[in-house]
C-alpha positions as CSV (number, residue, x, y, z in Angstrom):
1,M,0.0,0.0,0.0
2,T,1.2,3.5,-0.7
3,P,1.6,5.9,2.2
4,M,-1.4,7.9,1.0
5,I,-3.6,4.9,1.0
6,Q,-2.4,4.0,4.5
7,L,-2.8,7.4,6.1
8,I,-6.4,8.1,5.1
9,P,-7.9,4.8,6.3
10,T,-6.0,5.3,9.6
11,A,-7.6,8.7,10.1
12,L,-11.1,7.3,9.2
13,K,-10.5,4.4,11.6
14,Q,-9.8,6.9,14.4
15,L,-13.1,8.6,13.6
16,V,-15.1,5.4,13.5
17,Q,-13.7,4.3,16.9
18,H,-15.4,7.3,18.6
19,K,-19.0,6.3,19.2
20,E,-20.2,9.9,19.5
21,Y,-19.8,10.1,15.7
22,W,-22.2,7.3,15.1
23,S,-25.4,9.4,15.2
24,A,-27.6,9.4,12.1
25,H,-27.0,13.2,11.7
26,R,-23.2,12.9,11.8
27,V,-23.2,9.9,9.4
28,A,-25.4,11.8,7.0
29,R,-23.2,14.8,7.1
30,G,-20.2,12.6,6.5
31,I,-21.8,11.2,3.4
32,I,-22.4,14.8,2.2
33,Y,-18.7,15.6,2.7
34,L,-17.5,12.5,1.0
35,P,-17.3,14.0,-2.6
36,S,-15.4,17.0,-1.2
37,M,-13.0,14.7,0.6
38,L,-12.3,12.6,-2.6
39,A,-11.8,15.8,-4.6
40,T,-9.1,17.0,-2.1
41,I,-7.3,13.7,-1.4
42,P,-3.8,15.2,-2.0
43,A,-4.5,18.1,0.4
44,L,-5.8,15.7,3.0
45,Y,-2.7,13.5,2.6
46,R,-0.4,16.5,3.1
47,L,-2.3,17.4,6.3
48,L,-2.2,13.8,7.7
49,K,1.5,13.6,7.0
50,I,1.9,16.4,9.5
51,L,-0.6,15.2,12.1
52,T,0.9,11.7,12.2
53,V,4.5,12.7,13.2
54,P,5.3,11.5,16.7
55,T,5.0,14.9,18.4
56,M,1.4,15.4,17.1
57,M,0.1,11.8,16.8
58,G,-2.1,12.1,19.8
59,L,-4.3,14.8,18.1
60,L,-5.9,12.3,15.8
61,H,-6.9,10.1,18.8
62,E,-8.2,13.0,20.9
63,H,-9.8,14.9,18.0
64,P,-10.5,12.5,15.1
65,M,-12.6,15.2,13.2
66,L,-9.7,17.6,13.1
67,P,-8.2,16.6,9.7
68,F,-11.7,16.8,8.1
69,K,-12.6,20.3,9.4
70,Y,-11.7,22.0,6.2
71,L,-14.4,20.2,4.3
72,S,-17.0,22.4,5.9
73,K,-17.7,25.8,4.3
74,F,-18.0,27.1,7.9
75,Y,-14.3,26.6,8.6
76,I,-12.3,29.8,9.2
77,S,-14.0,31.9,6.5
78,K,-17.0,31.4,4.3
79,G,-15.2,33.2,1.5
80,L,-12.5,30.5,1.1
81,S,-12.6,27.5,-1.3
82,K,-12.1,23.9,-0.1
83,K,-8.5,24.0,-1.4
84,S,-7.8,27.3,0.4
85,R,-9.3,25.9,3.7
86,A,-7.2,22.8,3.4
87,A,-4.1,24.9,2.7
88,A,-4.9,27.1,5.7
89,I,-5.1,24.3,8.2
90,T,-2.1,22.5,6.7
91,H,0.1,25.6,6.9
92,H,-1.0,26.1,10.5
93,Y,0.0,22.7,11.8
94,R,3.2,22.6,9.7
95,F,4.2,26.0,11.2
96,I,3.7,25.1,14.8
97,R,5.4,21.7,14.3
98,N,8.4,23.5,12.9
99,N,8.5,26.4,15.3
100,F,7.3,25.2,18.7
101,C,9.6,23.1,20.9
102,D,8.2,19.7,21.9
103,T,7.2,21.0,25.4
104,L,5.3,24.0,24.1
105,L,3.7,21.9,21.4
106,A,2.4,19.3,23.9
107,D,1.3,22.0,26.4
108,T,-0.6,23.9,23.7
109,L,-2.2,21.0,21.9
110,H,-3.0,18.7,24.9
111,R,-3.2,21.0,27.9
112,R,-2.8,24.8,28.3
113,A,0.4,26.7,27.9
114,L,0.7,29.5,30.4
115,I,2.2,32.4,28.4
116,L,1.7,35.2,30.8
117,E,1.0,35.5,34.5
118,S,0.4,38.6,36.7
119,L,-0.4,38.4,40.4
120,T,-1.7,41.6,41.9
121,D,-3.3,42.6,45.2
122,T,-6.7,42.5,43.5
123,A,-6.6,39.7,41.0
124,A,-4.6,36.8,39.6
125,V,-4.5,37.3,35.8
126,R,-3.2,34.7,33.4
127,I,-3.2,34.2,29.7
128,Y,-3.1,30.7,28.3
129,M,-2.6,29.4,24.8
130,T,-4.3,26.2,23.8
131,L,-6.0,24.2,21.1
132,S,-9.4,25.7,20.3
133,S,-12.5,23.8,21.2
134,Q,-13.4,21.7,18.2
135,I,-16.9,23.1,18.1
136,F,-15.4,26.4,17.1
137,K,-13.9,26.8,13.6
138,E,-12.7,30.4,13.7
139,G,-9.1,29.5,14.5
140,E,-7.0,26.5,15.5
141,L,-5.5,28.1,18.6
142,S,-7.0,30.3,21.3
143,L,-5.7,32.7,23.9
144,Y,-7.7,32.6,27.0
145,L,-7.7,35.5,29.5
146,Q,-8.3,34.1,33.0
147,V,-9.0,36.0,36.2
148,D,-8.9,34.3,39.5
149,G,-9.2,30.9,37.8
150,V,-12.2,31.9,35.6
151,D,-11.9,32.3,31.8
152,I,-13.4,35.7,30.9
153,Y,-12.3,36.3,27.3
154,V,-11.0,34.4,24.3
155,L,-9.2,35.2,21.1
156,S,-8.9,32.5,18.4
157,F,-6.4,32.5,15.5
158,S,-4.4,30.4,13.1
159,F,-1.1,30.7,11.4
160,V,-1.9,30.8,7.6
161,S,-0.1,31.5,4.4
162,G,-0.2,35.1,3.4
163,K,-1.6,34.0,0.0
164,I,-4.8,32.9,1.7
165,V,-5.6,36.5,2.9
166,G,-4.1,38.4,-0.1
167,S,-0.8,39.2,1.6
168,P,2.8,38.8,0.3
169,E,4.0,37.6,3.7
170,E,4.9,33.9,4.0
171,T,2.9,33.5,7.3
172,V,0.3,35.7,8.8
173,I,-1.8,35.4,12.0
174,L,-5.4,35.2,11.0
175,I,-7.8,36.3,13.9
176,G,-11.2,34.7,13.7
177,R,-12.8,35.2,17.1
178,I,-12.6,37.7,20.0
179,Q,-15.4,37.1,22.5
180,G,-16.2,37.6,26.2
181,M,-17.7,34.9,28.3
182,R,-21.2,35.2,29.6
183,G,-21.7,36.2,33.2
184,C,-18.1,37.3,33.7
185,F,-18.5,41.1,34.1
186,P,-17.1,41.2,37.6
187,Q,-13.9,39.3,36.5
188,I,-13.6,41.5,33.4
189,R,-13.8,44.6,35.6
190,A,-11.3,43.2,38.0
191,A,-8.8,42.4,35.2
192,T,-9.2,45.8,33.7
193,K,-8.6,47.5,37.0
194,A,-5.6,45.3,37.9
195,L,-3.9,45.8,34.5
196,Q,-3.8,49.6,34.0
197,D,-7.4,49.9,32.8
198,I,-6.7,48.1,29.6
199,S,-9.6,46.2,28.2
200,P,-9.5,42.4,27.8
201,P,-9.5,42.4,24.0
202,A,-6.6,44.9,24.0
203,L,-4.7,42.6,26.5
204,L,-5.1,39.6,24.3
205,V,-4.1,41.5,21.2
206,S,-1.0,42.7,23.0
207,A,-0.2,39.1,24.0
208,L,-0.7,38.0,20.4
209,Q,1.7,40.7,19.2
210,G,4.3,39.1,21.5
211,V,3.6,35.7,20.0
212,A,4.0,37.2,16.5
213,Q,7.2,39.0,17.4
214,A,8.8,35.8,18.8
215,L,8.0,33.9,15.6
216,D,9.1,36.7,13.2
217,I,5.6,37.4,12.0
218,T,4.8,41.0,11.1
219,C,1.4,40.8,9.5
220,M,-2.1,40.1,11.0
221,A,-5.4,39.5,9.3
222,G,-9.0,39.5,10.3
223,I,-12.1,37.9,8.8
224,S,-14.7,40.4,7.7
225,A,-18.2,40.2,9.0
226,T,-19.6,39.2,5.7
227,D,-17.4,36.1,5.5
228,H,-17.5,35.2,9.2
229,V,-18.5,31.6,9.8
230,A,-20.9,32.7,12.6
231,K,-22.7,35.1,10.2
232,S,-26.4,34.8,9.8
233,S,-28.9,37.2,8.5
234,D,-30.0,38.3,12.0
235,K,-26.5,38.6,13.4
236,C,-24.8,40.4,10.5
237,P,-25.2,43.9,11.9
238,E,-23.8,42.8,15.3
239,L,-20.8,41.1,13.6
240,I,-20.0,44.2,11.6
241,D,-19.9,46.3,14.8
242,N,-17.9,43.7,16.7
243,Y,-15.4,42.5,14.1
244,D,-15.1,45.0,11.2
245,A,-14.8,47.9,13.6
246,F,-12.4,45.9,15.9
247,F,-10.0,45.2,13.0
248,A,-10.3,48.7,11.7
249,A,-9.4,50.0,15.2
250,L,-6.2,47.9,15.0
251,G,-5.2,49.8,11.9
252,A,-6.1,46.9,9.4
253,N,-7.7,47.7,6.1
254,K,-10.0,45.5,4.1
255,N,-8.4,44.3,0.9
256,D,-9.6,42.8,-2.4
257,S,-9.7,39.4,-0.8
258,N,-12.2,40.7,1.7
259,F,-9.9,40.3,4.7
260,F,-8.7,43.0,7.0
261,V,-4.9,43.0,6.8
262,G,-2.5,45.1,8.7
263,D,0.9,45.4,10.4
264,F,1.2,44.1,14.0
265,M,3.4,47.0,14.8
266,A,1.2,49.7,13.2
267,P,2.1,53.3,14.3
268,E,0.3,54.5,17.3
269,K,-1.7,57.7,17.3
270,P,0.6,60.6,17.9
271,I,0.6,61.5,21.5
272,T,0.1,65.2,20.6
273,L,-3.3,64.3,19.2
274,V,-4.3,63.0,22.7
275,K,-5.9,65.5,25.0
276,R,-3.3,67.0,27.3
277,S,-5.1,65.8,30.4
278,H,-5.1,62.2,29.1
279,R,-1.6,62.0,27.8
280,S,0.1,60.7,31.0
281,R,-2.5,57.9,31.3
282,A,-2.3,57.1,27.6
283,L,1.5,56.8,27.8
284,K,1.3,54.5,30.8
285,K,-1.2,52.2,29.0
286,R,0.9,52.1,25.9
287,A,4.0,51.2,27.9
288,F,2.2,48.5,29.8
289,K,0.8,46.9,26.6
290,R,4.3,46.9,25.2
291,Q,5.4,45.1,28.4
292,I,2.7,42.5,27.9
293,S,3.9,41.9,24.4
294,E,7.6,41.7,25.5
295,T,6.8,39.3,28.3
296,T,4.8,37.0,26.0
297,S,7.5,37.3,23.3
298,R,10.2,36.2,25.7
299,Y,8.2,33.1,26.7
300,I,7.4,32.0,23.2
301,Y,11.0,32.8,22.0
302,A,12.4,30.7,24.8
303,N,10.2,27.8,23.7
304,R,10.8,27.9,20.0
305,A,12.2,24.8,18.4
306,N,15.6,26.5,18.3
307,P,15.6,29.1,21.0
308,N,18.4,31.4,22.1
309,A,20.0,29.9,25.2
310,Y,20.4,33.4,26.6
311,L,16.7,33.6,27.4
312,H,16.8,30.3,29.4
313,R,19.7,31.6,31.5
314,H,18.3,35.1,32.2
315,Y,14.5,34.4,32.3
316,P,13.8,31.3,34.4
317,N,10.1,32.2,34.3
318,P,9.7,34.3,31.2
319,A,5.9,34.3,31.3
320,F,5.7,36.2,34.6
321,L,4.8,39.8,34.4
322,D,5.6,41.9,37.5
323,V,2.9,44.6,37.6
324,A,4.8,46.3,40.5
325,E,7.6,47.1,38.1
326,S,5.3,48.3,35.3
327,P,4.9,52.0,34.5
């Protein structure tokens, strides 16, 4: 048997062994997706080659649907073709396999990697990076903002080829989800107060900037509301407000591919344009967000596949952020 013929039956066997996929609805959906799978066999094979290396083999057992996610038009962006969706998920797993050390890879894919921690007098704030829940298709990885042990906000993203989003960059970070958890307003308020009055979405974006910097990624992209996989006729206006405006506020512009694309290090608003009475506070918030990015970047860089030993010697706990020393 050729390797291609061996890998695909193995993946299907993993799927069949999970009884939760035996329902009539799931079987019917599988039959609907069968022609698409057959039409993208080479792409599926390329993805399975990555997912079956020793450091990632457990994913197929824990999440047997993972290699078939791209078959759904509701994966990442409704504006992408099957081939583009397959290319996106393949690029993502190839990228983390090549750039994450084994420990970071295992913590991210099978547990939660603690990438930033800040303990204050009022709250214990942590940011974790982990595999996204398989019921969500807006990104393969998620950053969770946690306050006093409770997840309060999530940002989901994938590492994709720039070609997917109309960018010349080899790899960009594609953001597909930014959302608060229901019933967590007290924790959100505590986190904002403990961390220089910076909102949870801004905290997560700052952390993601650190991830990008450590991995030599300069470009970010966002999915427009019209192509968002959660879009429906009654939710479209809300999505436009919550996503299009969010990416525009980050300095990203919608391109011909209908993605918002921008530079992770976009220039900040000149401080002279900020009201004089607000400048001191604005400078402190900017400096603190940079510190969040730098702390996260140190942690990710120290856990790259080929990190600089200097970081291991000088930052024994690179994810810890000392708020007392912040501006």
